[in-house]
Residue frames as a rotation matrix with the C-alpha (Angstrom) as fourth column:
MET 1
0.567 0.699 0.436 -32.16
0.399 -0.695 0.598 -55.40
0.721 -0.165 -0.673 -7.47
LYS 2
0.795 -0.341 -0.502 -29.83
0.485 -0.140 0.863 -55.29
-0.364 -0.930 0.054 -4.47
LEU 3
-0.223 -0.929 0.296 -26.92
0.926 -0.107 0.361 -54.43
-0.303 0.354 0.885 -6.79
GLN 4
-0.091 0.270 0.959 -28.87
0.628 -0.731 0.265 -51.53
0.773 0.627 -0.103 -8.28
LYS 5
0.892 0.450 -0.048 -29.68
0.295 -0.498 0.815 -50.24
0.343 -0.741 -0.577 -4.78
ASN 6
0.409 -0.836 -0.367 -25.99
0.692 0.021 0.722 -50.37
-0.595 -0.549 0.587 -3.81
THR 7
-0.353 -0.537 0.766 -25.10
0.918 -0.356 0.173 -48.46
0.180 0.765 0.619 -6.94
PHE 8
0.410 0.596 0.691 -27.54
0.385 -0.799 0.461 -45.68
0.827 0.077 -0.557 -6.05
VAL 9
0.910 -0.112 -0.398 -26.03
0.371 -0.204 0.906 -45.50
-0.182 -0.973 -0.144 -2.56
LEU 10
-0.032 -0.999 0.038 -22.49
0.872 -0.009 0.489 -45.19
-0.488 0.049 0.871 -3.96
ILE 11
-0.227 0.012 0.974 -23.62
0.745 -0.642 0.182 -42.45
0.627 0.767 0.136 -6.36
ALA 12
0.774 0.587 0.236 -25.29
0.270 -0.644 0.716 -40.58
0.572 -0.490 -0.657 -3.49
VAL 13
0.662 -0.602 -0.447 -22.14
0.544 -0.025 0.839 -40.83
-0.516 -0.798 0.311 -1.38
ALA 14
-0.288 -0.809 0.512 -19.99
0.948 -0.167 0.271 -39.66
-0.134 0.564 0.815 -4.27
LEU 15
0.089 0.413 0.906 -22.26
0.537 -0.786 0.306 -36.66
0.839 0.459 -0.292 -4.89
SER 16
0.943 0.258 -0.211 -22.17
0.301 -0.388 0.871 -35.82
0.142 -0.885 -0.444 -1.20
MET 17
0.243 -0.941 -0.235 -18.37
0.762 0.035 0.647 -35.89
-0.600 -0.337 0.725 -1.20
ILE 18
-0.353 -0.328 0.876 -18.25
0.862 -0.479 0.168 -33.65
0.364 0.814 0.452 -4.28
GLY 19
0.534 0.638 0.555 -20.58
0.325 -0.761 0.562 -31.19
0.780 -0.120 -0.614 -2.58
PHE 20
0.853 -0.265 -0.450 -18.48
0.434 -0.120 0.893 -31.21
-0.290 -0.957 0.013 0.59
VAL 21
-0.155 -0.975 0.157 -15.25
0.907 -0.078 0.413 -30.58
-0.391 0.207 0.897 -1.34
SER 22
-0.180 0.150 0.972 -16.87
0.688 -0.687 0.233 -27.76
0.703 0.711 0.021 -3.30
LEU 23
0.835 0.537 0.121 -18.21
0.258 -0.576 0.776 -26.18
0.486 -0.616 -0.619 -0.11
TYR 24
0.553 -0.717 -0.425 -14.75
0.652 0.055 0.756 -26.49
-0.518 -0.695 0.498 1.51
GLU 25
-0.390 -0.745 0.542 -13.02
0.920 -0.295 0.257 -24.85
-0.032 0.599 0.800 -1.44
MET 26
0.038 0.481 0.876 -15.59
0.507 -0.765 0.398 -22.02
0.861 0.429 -0.273 -1.55
GLN 27
0.836 0.437 0.332 -15.68
-0.050 -0.541 0.840 -21.24
0.547 -0.718 -0.430 2.17
VAL 28
0.860 -0.491 -0.139 -12.69
0.299 0.263 0.917 -22.68
-0.414 -0.830 0.373 4.03
THR 29
0.162 -0.875 0.456 -9.87
0.983 0.184 0.005 -22.34
-0.088 0.447 0.890 1.52
PRO 30
0.233 -0.095 0.968 -10.34
0.399 -0.898 -0.184 -18.58
0.887 0.430 -0.171 0.85
LYS 31
0.940 0.123 0.319 -10.30
-0.231 -0.459 0.858 -17.96
0.252 -0.880 -0.403 4.62
GLN 32
0.652 -0.757 0.030 -7.08
0.552 0.502 0.666 -19.94
-0.519 -0.418 0.746 4.97
GLU 33
0.053 -0.628 0.776 -5.52
0.934 -0.245 -0.261 -18.04
0.354 0.739 0.574 2.08
ALA 34
0.542 0.211 0.814 -6.61
0.046 -0.974 0.222 -14.71
0.839 -0.083 -0.537 3.58
ALA 35
0.978 -0.200 0.056 -5.14
-0.056 0.005 0.998 -15.71
-0.200 -0.980 -0.006 6.94
LYS 36
0.353 -0.891 0.286 -1.89
0.878 0.421 0.228 -16.73
-0.323 0.171 0.931 5.23
GLU 37
0.141 -0.247 0.959 -1.74
0.642 -0.714 -0.279 -13.39
0.753 0.655 0.058 3.39
GLU 38
0.819 0.245 0.518 -2.36
-0.180 -0.749 0.638 -11.52
0.544 -0.616 -0.570 6.65
LYS 39
0.830 -0.553 -0.070 0.43
0.325 0.378 0.867 -13.41
-0.453 -0.742 0.494 8.40
GLN 40
0.133 -0.829 0.544 2.87
0.991 0.092 -0.102 -12.44
0.035 0.552 0.833 5.66
LYS 41
0.563 0.095 0.821 2.16
0.261 -0.963 -0.068 -8.72
0.784 0.253 -0.566 6.05
ILE 42
-0.520 -0.832 -0.192 4.75
0.526 -0.135 -0.840 -6.85
0.673 -0.538 0.508 8.12
PHE 43
-0.944 0.271 -0.188 2.31
-0.017 -0.608 -0.794 -4.28
-0.330 -0.746 0.579 9.52
ALA 44
-0.391 0.887 0.247 -1.47
0.909 0.414 -0.043 -3.90
-0.141 0.208 -0.968 9.51
PHE 45
0.026 0.427 -0.904 -1.82
0.291 -0.868 -0.402 -0.10
-0.956 -0.253 -0.147 9.21
LYS 46
0.576 0.200 0.793 -2.56
0.817 -0.140 -0.559 1.96
-0.001 0.970 -0.244 6.11
SER 47
-0.391 -0.893 0.223 -0.11
0.896 -0.425 -0.127 4.58
0.208 0.151 0.966 4.89
ASP 48
-0.156 0.375 0.914 -2.61
0.185 -0.898 0.400 7.45
0.970 0.231 0.071 5.17
ARG 49
0.846 0.459 -0.272 -2.76
0.313 -0.016 0.950 6.95
0.432 -0.888 -0.157 8.93
VAL 50
0.013 -0.920 -0.391 0.93
0.999 0.029 -0.036 7.80
0.044 -0.390 0.920 9.44
GLN 51
0.932 0.355 0.076 1.33
0.342 -0.928 0.147 11.27
0.123 -0.111 -0.986 10.90
PHE 52
0.581 -0.800 0.149 5.02
-0.808 -0.544 0.228 11.30
-0.102 -0.253 -0.962 11.81
PHE 53
0.949 -0.313 -0.021 8.01
0.311 0.948 -0.071 9.11
0.042 0.061 0.997 11.05
THR 54
0.507 -0.862 -0.014 11.73
-0.714 -0.429 0.553 8.90
-0.483 -0.271 -0.833 11.68
VAL 55
0.897 -0.385 -0.218 14.47
0.145 0.721 -0.677 7.27
0.418 0.576 0.703 9.63
LYS 56
0.652 -0.706 0.278 17.61
-0.623 -0.291 0.726 6.58
-0.431 -0.646 -0.629 11.65
THR 57
0.836 -0.511 -0.201 20.79
0.221 0.648 -0.729 5.38
0.503 0.565 0.654 9.97
PRO 58
0.332 -0.785 -0.523 24.40
0.918 0.143 0.369 5.27
-0.215 -0.603 0.768 11.25
GLU 59
-0.568 -0.634 0.524 25.05
0.770 -0.634 0.068 8.52
0.289 0.442 0.849 9.33
LYS 60
-0.880 0.301 0.366 21.98
-0.295 -0.953 0.075 10.62
0.371 -0.042 0.928 10.13
ILE 61
-0.588 0.797 -0.140 18.53
0.656 0.368 -0.659 10.93
-0.474 -0.479 -0.739 11.66
LEU 62
-0.904 0.374 0.209 15.65
-0.099 -0.656 0.748 12.28
0.417 0.655 0.630 9.59
THR 63
-0.603 0.782 -0.160 12.21
0.495 0.209 -0.843 13.19
-0.626 -0.587 -0.513 10.91
PHE 64
-0.893 0.393 0.219 9.09
0.054 -0.390 0.919 13.99
0.447 0.833 0.327 8.91
GLU 65
-0.664 0.722 -0.192 5.65
0.219 -0.056 -0.974 15.29
-0.714 -0.689 -0.121 9.83
ARG 66
-0.442 0.618 0.650 2.40
0.857 0.079 0.508 15.31
0.263 0.782 -0.565 7.91
VAL 67
-0.787 0.196 -0.585 0.88
0.106 -0.891 -0.441 18.78
-0.608 -0.410 0.680 7.64
TYR 68
-0.125 0.856 0.502 -2.55
0.969 0.213 -0.122 19.89
-0.212 0.471 -0.856 6.45
ALA 69
-0.788 -0.057 0.612 -3.45
0.323 -0.886 0.333 23.03
0.524 0.460 0.717 4.52
ILE 70
-0.247 0.760 0.602 -6.85
-0.867 -0.450 0.213 22.95
0.433 -0.469 0.770 6.24
LYS 71
-0.577 0.043 0.816 -8.24
-0.587 0.672 -0.451 20.46
-0.568 -0.739 -0.362 8.76
GLY 72
0.173 0.633 0.754 -9.42
0.102 0.750 -0.653 17.38
-0.980 0.189 0.065 6.93
GLY 73
0.793 0.104 -0.601 -7.99
-0.528 -0.376 -0.762 18.67
-0.305 0.921 -0.243 3.68
LYS 74
0.814 -0.544 -0.204 -5.13
0.171 0.561 -0.810 17.57
0.555 0.624 0.550 1.50
SER 75
0.833 -0.553 -0.024 -1.87
-0.035 -0.095 0.995 16.90
-0.552 -0.828 -0.098 3.31
SER 76
0.629 -0.763 -0.149 1.80
-0.225 0.005 -0.974 17.17
0.744 0.647 -0.168 2.47
TRP 77
0.714 -0.453 -0.534 5.04
0.695 0.555 0.458 16.26
0.089 -0.698 0.711 4.26
GLU 78
0.741 -0.523 0.420 7.60
-0.489 -0.850 -0.195 18.46
0.460 -0.061 -0.886 5.96
MET 79
0.200 -0.771 -0.605 11.12
0.622 0.577 -0.529 17.45
0.757 -0.271 0.595 6.93
LYS 80
0.967 0.167 0.194 11.92
-0.054 -0.607 0.793 18.60
0.251 -0.777 -0.578 10.46
LEU 81
0.385 -0.900 0.204 15.43
-0.530 -0.035 0.847 17.18
-0.755 -0.435 -0.490 10.91
PRO 82
-0.111 -0.797 -0.594 18.26
0.960 -0.240 0.142 17.50
-0.256 -0.555 0.791 9.99
VAL 83
-0.989 -0.092 -0.114 16.92
0.061 -0.967 0.247 20.61
-0.133 0.238 0.962 8.24
GLN 84
-0.113 0.990 -0.083 13.47
0.198 -0.060 -0.978 22.09
-0.974 -0.127 -0.189 7.81
ALA 85
-0.824 -0.135 -0.551 12.26
-0.500 -0.287 0.817 21.74
-0.268 0.948 0.169 4.26
HIS 86
0.361 0.912 -0.196 9.34
-0.884 0.267 -0.384 20.59
-0.298 0.312 0.902 2.14
ALA 87
-0.313 -0.473 0.824 9.68
-0.282 0.874 0.395 16.82
-0.907 -0.108 -0.407 1.72
SER 88
-0.753 -0.002 -0.658 9.64
-0.646 0.195 0.738 14.92
0.127 0.981 -0.148 -1.54
GLN 89
0.193 0.921 0.338 6.18
-0.912 0.295 -0.284 13.35
-0.361 -0.254 0.897 -1.77
ALA 90
0.564 0.000 -0.826 7.51
-0.566 0.729 -0.386 10.59
0.602 0.685 0.411 -4.04
SER 91
-0.488 -0.833 -0.260 10.26
-0.307 0.443 -0.842 9.55
0.817 -0.331 -0.472 -1.60
VAL 92
-0.658 0.329 0.677 7.89
-0.719 -0.004 -0.695 9.61
-0.226 -0.944 0.239 1.38
ASP 93
0.425 0.894 -0.145 5.17
-0.891 0.384 -0.243 7.68
-0.162 0.232 0.959 -0.47
PHE 94
0.171 -0.440 -0.881 7.69
-0.506 0.728 -0.462 5.05
0.846 0.525 -0.098 -1.60
LEU 95
-0.839 -0.543 0.042 8.74
-0.286 0.373 -0.883 4.31
0.464 -0.753 -0.468 1.99
LEU 96
-0.523 0.686 0.506 5.27
-0.724 -0.044 -0.688 4.44
-0.450 -0.726 0.520 3.56
ASP 97
0.427 0.670 -0.607 3.81
-0.883 0.454 -0.120 2.22
0.196 0.587 0.785 0.86
ARG 98
-0.240 -0.584 -0.775 6.49
-0.288 0.806 -0.518 -0.40
0.927 0.099 -0.361 1.55
LEU 99
-0.939 -0.127 0.319 5.71
-0.335 0.132 -0.933 -0.26
0.076 -0.983 -0.166 5.26
ALA 100
-0.248 0.947 0.206 1.93
-0.835 -0.101 -0.541 -0.51
-0.491 -0.306 0.815 4.78
THR 101
0.696 0.588 -0.411 1.85
-0.717 0.538 -0.444 -3.18
-0.040 0.604 0.796 2.08
GLY 102
-0.205 -0.890 -0.407 5.20
-0.858 0.363 -0.364 -4.96
0.472 0.274 -0.838 2.44
LYS 103
0.885 0.464 0.031 5.20
-0.437 0.807 0.397 -8.68
0.159 -0.365 0.917 3.18
SER 104
-0.009 -0.873 0.488 7.74
-0.859 0.256 0.443 -10.93
-0.511 -0.415 -0.752 4.77
ASP 105
-0.095 -0.107 -0.990 8.97
-0.769 0.639 0.005 -13.85
0.632 0.762 -0.143 2.67
ARG 106
0.393 0.218 -0.894 9.37
0.358 0.859 0.367 -15.94
0.847 -0.464 0.259 5.81
THR 107
0.594 -0.153 0.790 10.24
-0.721 -0.536 0.439 -15.73
0.356 -0.830 -0.429 9.50
ILE 108
0.115 -0.611 -0.783 13.16
0.293 0.775 -0.561 -17.37
0.949 -0.165 0.268 11.25
ASN 109
0.977 0.192 0.090 13.90
-0.043 -0.234 0.971 -17.55
0.207 -0.953 -0.220 14.96
ILE 110
0.041 -0.998 -0.045 17.28
0.228 0.053 -0.972 -16.55
0.973 0.030 0.230 16.35
THR 111
0.421 0.014 -0.907 18.72
0.907 0.010 0.421 -15.84
0.015 -1.000 -0.008 19.79
ALA 112
0.977 -0.049 -0.209 19.93
-0.010 -0.983 0.182 -12.50
-0.214 -0.176 -0.961 21.08
ALA 113
0.182 -0.980 0.082 23.50
-0.007 0.082 0.997 -13.74
-0.983 -0.182 0.008 20.78
GLN 114
-0.213 -0.212 0.954 22.93
0.858 0.425 0.286 -14.15
-0.466 0.880 0.092 17.01
LEU 115
0.727 0.582 -0.364 21.77
0.378 -0.782 -0.495 -10.58
-0.573 0.223 -0.789 16.39
PRO 116
0.097 -0.749 -0.655 25.23
-0.478 -0.612 0.630 -9.46
-0.873 0.252 -0.418 15.13
GLU 117
-0.630 -0.348 0.694 25.23
0.336 0.684 0.648 -12.24
-0.700 0.641 -0.314 12.52
PHE 118
0.011 0.764 0.645 22.13
0.996 0.047 -0.072 -10.68
-0.085 0.643 -0.761 10.96
GLY 119
-0.711 -0.407 0.573 23.26
0.498 -0.867 0.003 -7.07
0.496 0.287 0.819 11.34
LEU 120
0.283 0.939 0.196 20.49
0.387 -0.299 0.872 -6.35
0.878 -0.171 -0.448 13.82
ASP 121
0.241 -0.277 -0.930 22.69
0.950 -0.126 0.284 -5.28
-0.196 -0.952 0.233 16.73
GLN 122
-0.414 -0.337 -0.845 23.83
0.085 -0.939 0.333 -2.24
-0.906 0.066 0.418 14.71
PRO 123
0.281 0.671 0.686 21.13
0.717 0.329 -0.615 -1.95
-0.638 0.665 -0.389 12.04
GLN 124
-0.696 -0.483 0.531 21.63
0.718 -0.459 0.523 -0.14
-0.009 0.745 0.666 8.75
ALA 125
-0.714 0.501 0.489 18.33
-0.305 -0.851 0.427 1.67
0.630 0.156 0.761 9.37
THR 126
-0.698 0.614 -0.370 15.49
0.681 0.406 -0.610 1.93
-0.224 -0.677 -0.701 11.84
VAL 127
-0.695 0.566 0.444 12.15
-0.050 -0.654 0.755 3.36
0.718 0.502 0.483 10.77
THR 128
-0.739 0.502 -0.449 9.67
0.588 0.156 -0.793 4.48
-0.328 -0.851 -0.411 13.44
VAL 129
-0.643 0.605 0.470 6.16
0.119 -0.528 0.841 5.67
0.757 0.596 0.268 12.54
LYS 130
-0.843 0.503 -0.190 3.42
0.134 -0.145 -0.980 7.27
-0.521 -0.852 0.055 14.67
LEU 131
-0.602 0.707 0.372 -0.19
0.704 0.249 0.665 6.79
0.378 0.662 -0.647 13.59
ASP 132
-0.426 0.528 0.735 -3.21
-0.224 -0.849 0.479 9.05
0.877 0.039 0.480 13.98
ASN 133
0.732 0.669 -0.132 -4.24
-0.058 0.254 0.965 7.08
0.679 -0.699 0.225 17.10
GLN 134
0.492 -0.660 0.568 -0.80
-0.866 -0.434 0.246 7.64
0.084 -0.613 -0.786 18.67
GLU 135
0.879 -0.242 0.410 0.30
0.157 0.961 0.230 4.02
-0.450 -0.138 0.883 18.04
THR 136
0.257 -0.852 -0.456 3.97
-0.919 -0.362 0.157 3.62
-0.299 0.378 -0.876 17.13
HIS 137
0.943 -0.048 0.329 5.54
0.139 0.955 -0.260 0.92
-0.302 0.291 0.908 15.01
ARG 138
0.309 -0.922 -0.235 9.18
-0.768 -0.387 0.511 0.21
-0.561 0.022 -0.827 14.34
LEU 139
0.992 -0.114 0.059 11.05
0.126 0.773 -0.622 -1.66
0.025 0.624 0.781 11.61
VAL 140
0.361 -0.932 0.019 14.74
-0.545 -0.195 0.815 -2.49
-0.757 -0.305 -0.579 12.13
LEU 141
0.956 -0.038 -0.290 16.68
-0.253 0.386 -0.887 -3.37
0.146 0.922 0.360 8.98
GLY 142
0.452 -0.822 0.347 19.82
-0.180 0.297 0.938 -5.53
-0.874 -0.486 -0.014 9.16
LYS 143
-0.566 -0.811 -0.148 22.08
-0.375 0.093 0.922 -7.22
-0.734 0.578 -0.357 6.63
THR 144
0.130 0.496 -0.858 21.20
-0.986 0.158 -0.058 -8.53
0.107 0.854 0.510 3.20
ASP 145
0.604 0.122 0.788 20.53
-0.350 0.928 0.124 -12.28
-0.716 -0.351 0.603 3.13
PHE 146
-0.293 -0.845 0.447 22.73
0.042 0.455 0.889 -14.71
-0.955 0.279 -0.098 1.18
SER 147
0.068 0.392 0.917 20.48
0.912 0.348 -0.216 -14.54
-0.404 0.852 -0.334 -1.91
GLY 148
-0.895 -0.438 -0.086 20.78
0.388 -0.859 0.334 -10.75
-0.220 0.266 0.939 -2.17
ARG 149
-0.500 0.794 0.345 16.99
0.353 -0.177 0.919 -10.46
0.791 0.581 -0.192 -2.56
PHE 150
0.611 0.774 -0.169 15.97
0.406 -0.123 0.906 -9.83
0.680 -0.622 -0.389 1.04
LEU 151
-0.352 -0.626 0.696 16.98
-0.451 -0.539 -0.712 -7.98
0.820 -0.564 -0.092 4.18
TYR 152
-0.391 0.195 -0.899 16.89
0.775 0.597 -0.207 -9.38
0.497 -0.778 -0.385 7.67
ALA 153
-0.490 0.306 0.816 14.51
-0.314 -0.935 0.162 -7.29
0.813 -0.177 0.555 9.77
GLN 154
-0.740 0.366 -0.565 12.64
0.673 0.400 -0.622 -7.05
-0.002 -0.840 -0.542 13.05
ALA 155
-0.280 0.739 0.613 9.15
0.098 -0.613 0.784 -5.61
0.955 0.280 0.099 13.33
ASN 156
0.507 0.492 0.707 8.31
-0.541 -0.457 0.706 -3.90
0.671 -0.741 0.034 16.63
PRO 157
-0.037 -0.566 -0.823 11.17
0.472 0.716 -0.514 -5.47
0.881 -0.408 0.241 18.58
ALA 158
0.709 0.229 -0.666 11.46
0.704 -0.197 0.682 -4.84
0.025 -0.953 -0.301 22.32
GLU 159
0.832 -0.378 0.406 13.22
-0.291 -0.920 -0.262 -1.60
0.472 0.100 -0.876 23.18
ALA 160
0.269 -0.734 0.624 15.44
-0.912 0.015 0.411 -3.27
-0.311 -0.679 -0.665 25.76
PRO 161
-0.380 -0.459 -0.803 17.60
-0.691 0.718 -0.083 -6.30
0.615 0.523 -0.590 24.89
PRO 162
0.633 0.674 -0.381 16.15
-0.273 0.655 0.704 -9.59
0.724 -0.342 0.599 26.17
GLN 163
0.375 -0.457 0.806 17.38
-0.915 -0.045 0.400 -10.72
-0.147 -0.888 -0.435 29.58
ASN 164
0.421 -0.168 0.892 17.58
-0.040 0.978 0.203 -14.34
-0.906 -0.121 0.405 28.45
SER 165
-0.290 -0.628 -0.722 20.22
-0.760 -0.307 0.573 -14.64
-0.581 0.715 -0.388 25.70
ALA 166
-0.941 -0.050 0.334 18.68
0.111 0.888 0.446 -17.95
-0.319 0.456 -0.831 24.61
GLU 167
-0.080 0.986 -0.147 15.22
0.084 -0.140 -0.987 -16.44
-0.993 -0.091 -0.071 24.08
ASN 168
-0.346 0.018 0.938 13.88
0.899 0.292 0.326 -16.87
-0.268 0.956 -0.117 20.54
LEU 169
-0.257 0.227 -0.940 13.53
-0.128 -0.972 -0.199 -13.65
-0.958 0.069 0.278 18.57
PRO 170
0.466 0.484 0.740 11.54
0.658 0.370 -0.656 -13.58
-0.592 0.793 -0.146 15.30
VAL 171
-0.459 -0.629 -0.628 13.46
-0.141 -0.646 0.750 -12.23
-0.877 0.433 0.208 12.30
LEU 172
0.646 0.753 0.121 11.70
0.096 0.077 -0.992 -11.42
-0.757 0.653 -0.022 9.05
LEU 173
-0.602 -0.683 0.414 13.02
0.591 -0.032 0.806 -11.55
-0.537 0.730 0.423 5.50
VAL 174
0.428 0.744 -0.514 11.70
0.223 -0.638 -0.737 -8.40
-0.876 0.201 -0.439 3.84
PRO 175
0.769 -0.080 0.634 12.14
0.638 0.030 -0.770 -7.21
0.043 0.996 0.074 0.21
PHE 176
-0.200 -0.977 -0.071 15.46
0.966 -0.208 0.151 -5.60
-0.162 -0.038 0.986 -0.69
ASP 177
-0.171 0.132 0.976 13.73
0.563 -0.800 0.207 -2.44
0.809 0.585 0.063 -1.91
PHE 178
0.849 0.338 -0.405 13.35
0.518 -0.388 0.762 -1.41
0.101 -0.857 -0.505 1.73
LYS 179
-0.011 -0.939 -0.343 17.00
0.806 -0.211 0.554 -0.50
-0.592 -0.270 0.759 1.51
ASN 180
-0.602 -0.149 0.785 16.32
0.705 -0.560 0.435 1.71
0.375 0.815 0.442 -1.50
ALA 181
0.401 0.876 0.270 13.47
0.566 -0.468 0.679 3.32
0.721 -0.119 -0.683 0.45
VAL 182
0.916 -0.019 -0.401 15.68
0.360 -0.399 0.843 4.43
-0.176 -0.917 -0.359 3.36
GLN 183
0.034 -0.990 -0.137 19.21
0.585 -0.092 0.806 4.71
-0.811 -0.107 0.576 1.99
ARG 184
0.410 0.101 0.906 18.93
0.849 -0.406 -0.339 7.80
0.334 0.908 -0.253 -0.16
PRO 185
-0.678 -0.731 0.078 20.84
0.663 -0.654 -0.364 11.09
0.317 -0.195 0.928 -0.10
LEU 186
-0.495 0.457 -0.739 19.38
0.511 -0.534 -0.673 14.03
-0.702 -0.711 0.031 1.79
SER 187
-0.815 0.134 -0.563 18.67
-0.448 -0.763 0.466 15.88
-0.367 0.632 0.682 -1.46
GLU 188
-0.773 0.538 -0.337 16.23
-0.003 0.528 0.849 13.13
0.635 0.657 -0.406 -2.53
TRP 189
-0.449 0.624 -0.640 14.22
0.893 0.281 -0.352 13.55
-0.040 -0.729 -0.683 0.64
LYS 190
-0.529 0.206 -0.823 13.67
0.093 -0.950 -0.297 17.25
-0.844 -0.234 0.483 -0.15
LYS 191
0.540 0.777 0.322 11.06
0.530 -0.018 -0.848 18.51
-0.653 0.629 -0.422 -2.55
ALA 192
-0.384 -0.699 0.603 12.64
0.912 -0.185 0.366 19.60
-0.145 0.690 0.709 -5.80
GLU 193
-0.225 0.242 -0.944 12.48
0.143 -0.950 -0.278 23.33
-0.964 -0.197 0.179 -6.29
ALA 194
0.687 0.517 0.510 10.68
0.607 -0.022 -0.795 24.61
-0.400 0.856 -0.329 -9.35
PRO 195
-0.322 -0.858 0.401 13.07
0.944 -0.261 0.201 26.16
-0.068 0.443 0.894 -11.83
LYS 196
-0.096 0.226 -0.969 13.11
0.279 -0.929 -0.244 29.95
-0.956 -0.294 0.026 -11.70
PRO 197
0.742 0.397 0.541 11.74
0.619 -0.096 -0.779 31.58
-0.258 0.913 -0.317 -14.85
GLN 198
-0.365 -0.927 0.083 14.46
0.854 -0.298 0.427 33.16
-0.372 0.226 0.900 -16.91
LYS 199
0.242 0.386 -0.890 14.17
0.063 -0.922 -0.383 36.84
-0.968 0.037 -0.247 -17.67
PRO 200
0.726 0.029 0.687 13.94
0.676 0.154 -0.720 37.53
-0.126 0.988 0.092 -21.39
GLN 201
-0.282 -0.915 -0.289 17.13
0.716 -0.401 0.571 39.09
-0.638 -0.046 0.769 -22.65
THR 202
0.639 0.424 -0.642 16.79
-0.018 -0.826 -0.563 42.56
-0.769 0.371 -0.520 -24.16
PRO 203
0.538 -0.467 0.702 18.18
0.840 0.368 -0.399 42.46
-0.072 0.804 0.590 -27.70
SER 204
-0.334 -0.750 -0.570 21.13
0.546 -0.647 0.531 44.73
-0.768 -0.134 0.626 -28.41
PRO 205
0.536 0.553 -0.637 20.24
-0.143 -0.685 -0.715 47.75
-0.832 0.474 -0.288 -30.54
THR 206
0.507 -0.318 0.801 21.07
0.835 0.411 -0.365 47.40
-0.213 0.854 0.474 -34.21
PRO 207
-0.400 -0.728 -0.557 23.95
0.503 -0.683 0.530 49.74
-0.766 -0.069 0.639 -35.18
THR 208
0.739 0.557 0.379 22.87
0.646 -0.425 -0.634 52.71
-0.192 0.713 -0.674 -37.31
PRO 209
0.077 -0.738 0.670 24.98
0.703 -0.436 -0.561 55.37
0.707 0.515 0.485 -39.11
GLU 210
0.503 0.162 0.849 24.05
-0.265 -0.906 0.330 57.84
0.823 -0.391 -0.413 -36.36
ASN 211
0.853 -0.131 0.505 25.34
-0.502 0.061 0.863 55.75
-0.144 -0.989 -0.014 -33.44
GLN 212
0.719 -0.693 0.048 28.43
0.671 0.675 -0.307 54.34
0.180 0.253 0.950 -35.17
């Protein structure tokens, strides 16, 4: 009888453990996964909140501004520098989507003295965005990593260099397509002009005996 009672106790304990594990997987694990996903994101803003952005490379500086046909209506993008022109929506969307949804593969810590090793002392590009609440965010892109799949980058680094050269600075590994998003010729940043309609050619008159 005592053996049967012990068996019931063990079964009850086992069922309790199964219930605890199931509850953990349903409630705790998704929260941990969500937190992990959030940590991997480079920025937390959405692309439709960006009102102005700048792309600075060693060769040029480009600035873009969102404009509205009517307040609260559909928007488009205008290039302000180096020339004023309608911007390519596809090129702008490609970059802003990367900024809003891009994730870092991992983060490493370096010192200020190591910035040149990662190409972050003289970056290949710096992107600065201004949101609708006047917040600004900055992404600095350095060299390609040894695998060729990622770029070294800094998100919202301090404007001034750190006073302590031994201070740890977080460096992200971001997808290589960030380079494709910023390193494009000026013509690709401009909206393609619609082809002009060709005027129909007037056929030459057919020779007749009178006009020969």
